[in-house]
C-alpha positions in Angstrom: 106.0 110.9 79.8 104.4 114.2 81.1 100.8 113.3 81.7 100.7 109.7 80.4 98.4 107.4 82.3 100.9 104.5 82.4 102.2 103.4 85.9 105.7 104.5 87.0 107.6 101.2 86.4 110.9 102.0 84.9 114.1 103.5 86.5 113.7 106.7 84.6 110.3 107.2 86.2 111.7 107.5 89.8 111.9 111.3 89.7 108.2 111.4 89.0 107.2 109.5 92.1 105.9 111.8 94.8 105.2 111.3 98.5 104.6 107.9 100.2 108.0 108.0 101.9 106.8 106.5 105.2 104.9 103.7 103.4 107.9 103.0 101.1 110.2 102.7 104.0 107.8 100.4 105.9 107.5 98.1 102.9 111.2 98.0 102.1 112.1 97.5 105.8 109.6 94.6 106.0 110.8 92.8 102.9 114.4 93.1 103.8 113.5 91.4 107.1 111.7 88.6 105.3 108.2 89.8 106.1 105.3 89.8 103.7 103.5 93.0 102.7 100.0 93.8 101.5 99.4 97.1 99.7 95.8 98.3 99.4 94.2 101.3 97.8 91.3 102.6 95.8 91.2 102.7 92.0 93.8 105.2 90.8 95.7 105.4 94.1 99.0 104.3 92.5 99.3 100.7 93.7 101.4 99.5 90.6 103.6 102.5 90.8 104.2 102.0 94.5 105.0 98.3 94.0 107.7 99.1 91.4 109.1 102.0 93.5 109.6 99.6 96.5 111.5 97.2 94.3 113.6 100.0 93.0 114.4 101.1 96.5 115.4 97.6 97.4 117.8 97.5 94.4 119.2 100.8 95.4 120.2 99.3 98.8 121.9 96.3 97.3 119.3 93.7 96.4 120.1 91.8 93.3 117.6 92.6 90.4 117.5 88.9 89.6 116.0 88.2 93.0 112.9 90.2 92.2 109.9 88.6 90.5 107.0 90.7 89.3 103.7 89.1 88.1 100.5 90.9 87.2 97.8 88.5 88.2 94.5 90.4 88.0 93.0 87.7 85.7 94.0 84.7 87.9 91.0 82.5 88.8 92.7 80.3 91.5 95.9 79.9 93.5 97.6 77.7 91.0 97.2 80.2 88.2 99.0 82.8 90.4 101.8 80.4 91.3 102.2 79.4 87.6 102.5 83.1 86.6 105.3 83.5 89.2 107.0 80.4 87.8 106.8 81.7 84.3 108.5 85.0 85.4 111.2 83.1 87.2 111.8 81.0 84.1 112.3 84.2 82.0 115.1 85.3 84.3 116.9 82.0 84.1 115.4 79.9 86.9 113.5 77.3 85.0 112.2 74.1 86.5 111.7 70.8 84.7 108.3 70.4 86.3 106.9 73.9 85.8 103.1 73.7 85.7 101.5 75.2 82.6 99.5 78.4 83.1 96.1 77.2 81.7 93.6 74.7 82.9 94.8 74.5 86.5 92.2 74.0 89.3 91.9 72.5 92.7 94.2 72.1 95.7 96.2 69.2 94.3 97.2 71.3 91.3 98.0 74.2 93.4 100.3 72.1 95.6 102.0 70.7 92.5 102.6 74.3 91.2 104.0 75.3 94.6 106.4 72.3 94.5 107.6 73.5 91.1 108.0 77.1 92.3 109.9 75.9 95.4 112.5 74.3 93.2 112.9 77.4 91.2 113.2 79.6 94.4 115.8 77.3 95.9 117.8 77.7 92.7 117.4 81.5 92.9 118.4 81.5 96.6 121.6 79.7 96.1 122.8 81.5 93.0 122.4 85.1 94.1 123.6 87.3 96.9 122.3 86.9 100.4 118.8 88.2 101.3 115.3 87.0 100.5 113.9 86.6 97.0 111.0 89.1 96.7 107.9 88.0 94.8 105.7 91.0 93.8 102.1 90.3 92.8 100.1 93.1 91.3 96.3 93.3 91.4 95.6 90.1 93.3 92.0 88.9 92.9 90.4 88.3 96.3 89.1 84.7 95.7 92.4 83.4 94.2 94.4 85.3 96.7 92.4 83.9 99.6 93.1 80.4 98.4 96.8 81.1 98.0 97.5 83.1 101.2 94.8 81.4 103.2 94.3 77.7 102.4 98.0 77.4 101.3 99.4 79.8 103.8 101.6 77.3 105.7 103.0 75.9 102.4 103.9 79.4 101.3 105.7 80.1 104.5 108.1 77.2 103.6 109.3 78.9 100.5 112.5 81.0 100.5 110.9 84.2 99.5 109.1 87.3 100.8 105.9 88.4 99.2 104.4 91.9 98.4 100.9 92.0 96.9 98.7 94.8 95.8 95.0 94.4 96.4 92.1 96.6 95.1 90.7 98.5 98.0 87.2 97.2 97.3 88.4 93.6 98.0 90.9 94.2 100.7 88.7 93.2 103.6 87.8 90.0 101.9 91.4 89.0 101.2 92.9 90.1 104.5 90.6 88.0 106.7 91.5 84.8 108.6 93.5 82.7 107.8 95.2 84.9 105.1 95.4 87.9 107.4 98.4 86.7 109.4 100.4 86.0 106.3 100.9 89.7 105.7 102.9 91.1 108.6 103.1 94.6 107.0 100.0 96.3 105.7 100.0 99.6 103.8 97.0 101.6 102.6 97.6 104.2 99.9 95.4 107.1 101.1 94.7 110.2 99.0 97.5 112.7 98.4 97.6 116.0 100.3 97.2 119.2 98.2 100.9 119.9 98.6 101.8 116.4 97.4 99.3 116.7 94.5 100.9 119.9 93.4 104.4 118.3 93.6 103.1 115.4 91.4 102.0 117.8 88.8 105.1 119.9 89.0 107.4 116.8 88.7 105.7 116.1 85.3 105.3 119.6 84.0 107.3 122.3 85.9 105.8 125.1 83.9 102.1 124.2 84.4 100.2 127.4 85.1 99.5 127.8 88.9 95.9 128.7 88.2 95.4 125.5 86.2 97.2 123.5 88.8 94.8 124.7 91.5 91.8 123.7 89.4 93.2 120.2 88.8 94.2 119.7 92.5 90.7 120.7 93.7 88.9 118.5 91.2 91.1 115.4 91.6 90.6 114.9 95.3 94.1 113.6 95.9 93.8 110.6 93.5 97.0 110.4 91.5 95.4 108.9 88.4 92.7 111.5 88.4 95.3 114.2 88.8 97.1 113.0 85.7 93.9 112.6 83.7 92.6 116.0 84.5 95.9 117.7 83.9 95.9 116.2 80.4 92.5 117.6 79.8 93.4 121.0 81.1 96.4 121.2 78.9 94.2 120.4 75.9 91.6 123.1 76.8 93.0 125.6 79.4 90.2 128.0 78.9 87.7 125.4 80.2 89.8 124.5 83.3 87.6 126.4 85.8 84.3 125.0 84.5 85.8 121.5 84.2 87.0 121.5 87.8 83.6 122.8 89.1 81.8 120.1 87.1 84.0 117.3 88.4 83.6 118.5 91.9 79.8 118.5 91.6 79.7 115.0 90.1 82.0 113.7 92.8 79.9 115.3 95.6 76.9 113.5 94.1 78.7 110.2 94.2 79.8 110.8 97.8 76.2 111.1 98.8 75.4 107.5 97.6 76.0 104.2 99.4 79.5 102.9 99.8 79.0 100.2 97.1 77.9 102.8 94.6 80.9 104.9 95.4 83.2 102.0 94.9 81.5 101.0 91.6 81.9 104.6 90.4 85.6 104.4 91.1 85.8 101.2 89.1 84.0 102.7 86.2 86.3 105.7 86.3 89.3 103.3 85.9 87.7 100.9 83.4 86.0 103.4 81.2 82.9 101.2 80.8 81.5 97.9 82.1 78.4 95.7 82.2 76.8 94.1 85.2 77.7 90.7 83.7 81.5 91.4 83.2 83.4 88.6 85.0 86.4 90.8 85.8 84.2 93.5 87.4 82.3 90.9 89.4 85.5 89.4 90.6 87.0 92.7 91.6 83.9 93.7 93.5 83.0 90.3 94.9 79.4 90.6 93.7 76.9 88.5 92.0 75.4 89.8 88.7 72.2 90.6 90.6 74.1 92.8 93.1 75.9 94.6 90.3 72.6 95.3 88.5 71.2 96.7 91.8 74.2 99.1 92.3 74.3 100.2 88.7 70.6 101.0 89.2 71.4 103.3 92.1 74.0 105.2 90.0 71.6 105.4 87.0 68.7 106.6 89.2 70.9 109.5 90.4 72.0 110.4 86.8 75.6 109.4 87.3 75.9 106.8 84.6 74.7 106.4 81.1 74.5 103.2 79.2 74.6 101.8 75.6 73.3 98.5 74.3 75.9 96.2 73.1 75.1 93.0 71.1 77.1 89.9 71.9 75.6 87.9 69.1 73.6 85.7 71.5 70.4 86.6 73.4 69.5 90.1 74.3 71.9 93.0 74.0 73.6 93.9 77.3 73.8 97.3 79.0 77.3 98.8 79.0 77.6 101.6 81.6 80.0 104.5 81.9 80.1 107.4 84.3 78.3 110.5 82.9 80.6 113.2 81.7 81.0 115.9 84.5 79.8 118.7 82.3 76.7 116.7 81.2 75.9 115.9 84.8 76.2 119.6 85.8 73.9 120.7 83.0 71.3 118.0 84.0 71.6 119.0 87.6 71.1 122.7 86.8 68.1 121.9 84.6 
């Protein structure tokens, strides 16, 4: 895959995974013991890759693949939607339930409890037809509001199910999700911090052993230990190696400018880096950040006042066009700063 941006989710990707050994061991040890694990990290920190590597490590130590359920739930609006997504994944691997709740139109505690009842039947079937050890349910990109309902309001009901849970949570929403009463559900917590320079070099070498050392140094300095940024910048450097030094300097200057802003502005810049572009009214962005539209407008304004975003007007066919923002290109920012 060289410098593809896709997460490391398949068996053949295992050789490309770098570092995180203590965190991997802690997560696998907890899940084997029946404990629940929360994995937090900023945009691009490798949460999805980490999740799949933990599951691969469990399989390597004897866990049945059929006892692992992976559901990406970033768009879930409530607890029942998350549970239904897990039920659908269980049905795909042969553990269907006659009372599986449909994935759409579910709302309210009653529906969530009904969905949990259906899921419980499926998990009981899985627990009795596979080898010993807990069923592991892996949830990727849990929204804070839906996650708080599931792991907070329905915490005691979840504890009755024969399964261990591992959930990845965007760093921007981690504090909101991991507060009482949901906090005690996750006995193991792992934060994916930035990579050291040595591990960043190892990540690049694993994907491209012959990458020029000089180019590698430029990429590592500019990426700041963020795995996704490392991959993205390496791809750009390979396309234009003569521009590597200027590019790394421009990225560093833009990142330094972002670091001088408020914490909300820094987090929003990270989200834009991952999403490519967003508007203050985007529901997915507002959910991930836990903000109102007015708050998003305010923070976008801080980025724009400092020359760190540009916007284009996008017509939705109704009302006034909306502003869609993206981070300013590093080279454009450097030229504007110099001028």
